[in-house]
C-alpha positions in Angstrom: -141.4 141.5 -85.4 -138.4 140.9 -83.2 -134.8 141.6 -84.3 -133.9 137.9 -84.3 -136.7 136.9 -86.7 -135.6 137.0 -90.3 -137.7 139.2 -92.6 -139.6 137.4 -95.4 -137.5 139.0 -98.1 -134.1 137.9 -96.7 -132.6 135.1 -98.9 -131.8 131.9 -97.1 -128.2 131.4 -96.1 -126.2 129.3 -98.7 -125.6 125.7 -97.7 -122.2 124.9 -96.4 -120.0 122.6 -98.5 -120.5 119.7 -96.1 -124.2 119.7 -96.7 -124.3 120.6 -100.4 -124.7 117.4 -102.4 -123.1 119.0 -105.4 -119.8 119.2 -103.5 -119.8 115.6 -102.4 -117.6 113.3 -104.4 -117.1 109.6 -104.6 -113.6 110.2 -106.0 -110.7 110.4 -103.6 -108.1 113.0 -104.8 -105.6 112.7 -106.1 -106.4 109.6 -108.2 -105.9 108.3 -111.7 -109.1 109.1 -113.7 -109.8 107.7 -117.3 -111.6 109.9 -119.7 -112.8 108.7 -123.1 -112.9 111.3 -125.9 -114.5 110.5 -129.3 -114.4 112.3 -132.5 -113.9 112.1 -136.3 -110.6 110.4 -137.1 -108.5 113.3 -138.5 -104.8 114.2 -138.4 -103.9 116.0 -135.2 -106.8 114.6 -133.1 -104.6 112.6 -130.6 -102.1 115.5 -130.4 -104.9 118.0 -129.6 -106.3 115.8 -126.8 -102.8 115.2 -125.5 -102.2 119.0 -125.4 -105.5 119.6 -123.4 -104.6 116.7 -121.0 -101.2 118.3 -120.3 -102.9 121.7 -119.6 -104.8 120.1 -116.7 -102.3 117.5 -115.6 -98.7 118.5 -116.2 -97.7 114.9 -115.2 -99.9 113.3 -117.9 -98.1 110.4 -119.6 -99.0 110.3 -123.3 -97.7 106.7 -123.5 -100.8 105.6 -121.5 -103.2 106.8 -124.3 -105.5 104.1 -125.6 -106.9 104.3 -129.1 -109.9 102.5 -130.6 -111.2 103.1 -134.2 -114.8 102.7 -135.1 -115.7 99.7 -137.2 -115.9 101.8 -140.3 -112.7 103.7 -139.5 -114.4 107.2 -139.6 -114.3 107.8 -135.8 -111.7 107.3 -133.1 -112.0 106.9 -129.3 -109.1 108.3 -127.3 -108.9 107.2 -123.7 -106.6 109.4 -121.6 -105.9 108.8 -117.9 -105.2 112.0 -115.9 -104.3 112.5 -112.3 -107.4 114.1 -110.9 -106.7 116.5 -108.1 -110.1 118.1 -107.6 -113.6 118.2 -108.9 -113.1 121.6 -110.3 -110.1 120.4 -112.3 -112.2 117.5 -113.8 -115.2 119.8 -114.5 -113.0 122.3 -116.4 -111.2 119.5 -118.2 -114.5 118.0 -119.4 -115.7 121.5 -120.4 -112.5 122.2 -122.4 -112.6 118.8 -124.1 -116.4 119.0 -124.9 -116.0 122.4 -126.6 -113.0 121.4 -128.7 -113.9 121.5 -132.4 -112.4 118.0 -133.0 -114.4 116.3 -130.2 -117.9 114.9 -130.6 -118.4 113.2 -127.2 -116.6 113.1 -123.8 -117.3 110.3 -121.3 
């Protein structure tokens, strides 16, 4: 075996960001990005979602929130529009919202 031949137990080099499909994005940053959050309609739900939005987008404008109650009035859909600055920011925002105890679904 020559020195320029990799050994069989050498792990392959990680793909660079340009060739890694997980790093590709159809979103141009920064951009306005709507996120729909659904949960049981309880006091404090909209305020909790607003608080999380401000953590990830300090410029978030709460006056742009759209609310939609379910037909029976038990659930509420809260659409927030944040300024997305990176895929990492959006991923972490989705994770934070998805694990919030008041939230059932994030789209």
